[in-house]
C-alpha positions in Angstrom: 0.0 0.0 0.0 1.1 3.5 -0.7 1.4 6.5 1.6 -1.6 8.6 0.5 -1.6 12.4 0.6 -3.6 15.3 -0.6 -2.6 18.8 -1.6 -5.1 21.5 -0.8 -4.8 24.6 -2.9 -6.1 27.7 -0.9 -6.2 31.5 -0.9 -5.3 31.6 2.7 -4.0 29.2 5.4 -7.4 29.1 7.1 -9.4 29.2 3.9 -11.4 26.4 2.2 -9.6 24.5 -0.6 -10.5 25.6 -4.1 -9.0 22.3 -5.4 -7.7 19.2 -3.8 -5.2 16.8 -5.6 -4.9 13.3 -4.3 -1.6 11.4 -4.6 -1.7 7.6 -3.9 2.0 6.9 -3.4 5.0 8.3 -1.6 3.0 11.0 0.4 5.9 11.6 2.8 7.5 15.0 2.9 10.7 13.5 1.2 8.4 12.3 -1.7 5.3 14.3 -2.2 6.6 17.3 -0.3 9.9 17.5 -2.2 7.9 17.0 -5.5 5.7 20.0 -4.6 8.8 22.1 -4.2 10.1 20.9 -7.5 6.8 21.6 -9.1 6.8 25.2 -7.7 10.4 25.6 -8.9 9.2 24.7 -12.5 6.1 26.9 -12.3 8.1 29.8 -11.1 10.1 29.7 -14.5 6.8 30.3 -16.4 5.7 33.7 -17.6 2.3 33.0 -16.0 2.8 30.8 -13.0 -0.7 31.3 -11.6 0.7 31.4 -8.2 -2.3 33.6 -7.2 -5.0 31.3 -8.6 -5.5 28.0 -6.6 -7.6 26.3 -9.2 -5.3 27.0 -12.1 -2.2 26.1 -10.1 -3.8 22.9 -9.1 -4.5 22.0 -12.7 -0.8 22.7 -13.5 0.2 20.4 -10.6 -2.0 17.6 -11.9 -0.4 17.9 -15.4 3.1 17.9 -13.7 2.2 14.8 -11.6 0.7 13.0 -14.6 4.0 13.4 -16.5 5.8 12.2 -13.5 3.7 9.1 -13.1 3.1 8.2 -16.8 5.4 5.4 -18.0 5.8 7.0 -21.4 4.8 10.6 -20.9 5.7 11.7 -24.4 3.8 9.1 -26.4 1.1 8.2 -23.9 0.6 11.2 -21.5 -2.8 10.0 -20.3 -1.5 6.6 -19.2 -1.0 7.4 -15.6 -2.3 6.3 -12.2 -1.8 7.5 -8.7 -3.1 11.0 -9.0 -6.6 12.5 -9.0 -8.8 15.5 -8.4 -11.1 15.0 -5.4 -13.7 17.0 -3.4 -12.7 16.0 0.1 -9.9 14.0 1.9 -10.2 10.3 1.9 -10.2 8.8 5.4 -6.8 7.0 4.9 -4.4 9.8 3.9 -1.3 10.1 6.0 -0.3 13.7 4.9 -2.2 16.8 3.9 -0.2 19.5 2.2 -1.7 23.1 2.2 -0.5 25.3 -0.7 -1.3 28.9 0.0 -1.7 30.8 -3.3 -1.1 34.5 -2.5 0.4 35.7 -5.8 4.0 35.2 -4.8 5.6 31.8 -4.7 3.1 29.8 -2.4 3.9 28.9 1.1 3.4 25.2 1.7 2.5 23.5 5.0 2.3 19.8 5.8 0.1 18.2 8.4 1.1 14.6 9.2 -2.4 14.0 10.6 -0.9 12.7 13.8 -1.8 15.7 15.9 1.4 17.8 15.0 -0.7 20.3 13.0 0.5 22.3 10.0 4.3 22.8 9.8 6.1 24.7 7.1 7.3 22.2 4.5 10.5 24.2 3.8 11.7 23.7 7.4 11.0 19.9 7.3 12.8 19.5 4.0 15.8 21.7 5.2 16.1 19.6 8.4 16.2 16.4 6.3 18.8 17.9 4.0 16.4 17.8 1.1 16.4 21.5 0.3 
């Protein structure tokens, strides 16, 4: 079984998600968290990153994940599993990432759903030597 996670794209940390992306595998901060940072690095290079628009940024993230999980992304880009768009968190996720879309590069928080609450992802990745 994979370590499931979701990414909530919001306007503010206490706001309701405008989009939720589900990831079936490798939801740990060293996996999904590091991937979110890589995705944001790539999006930041775009002339229109959509950092201020949670729905559009979530759509870009789904495309980025699809290319990551597709076995042959160039010839069969729709042949991927392990990612989806959902309306609420499943009961079996281990991590929830909150991506705060404020216009500048988003702040990302991770909740391990073990009672620790939201923690800045950047600090967790730095402490693990991953950023």
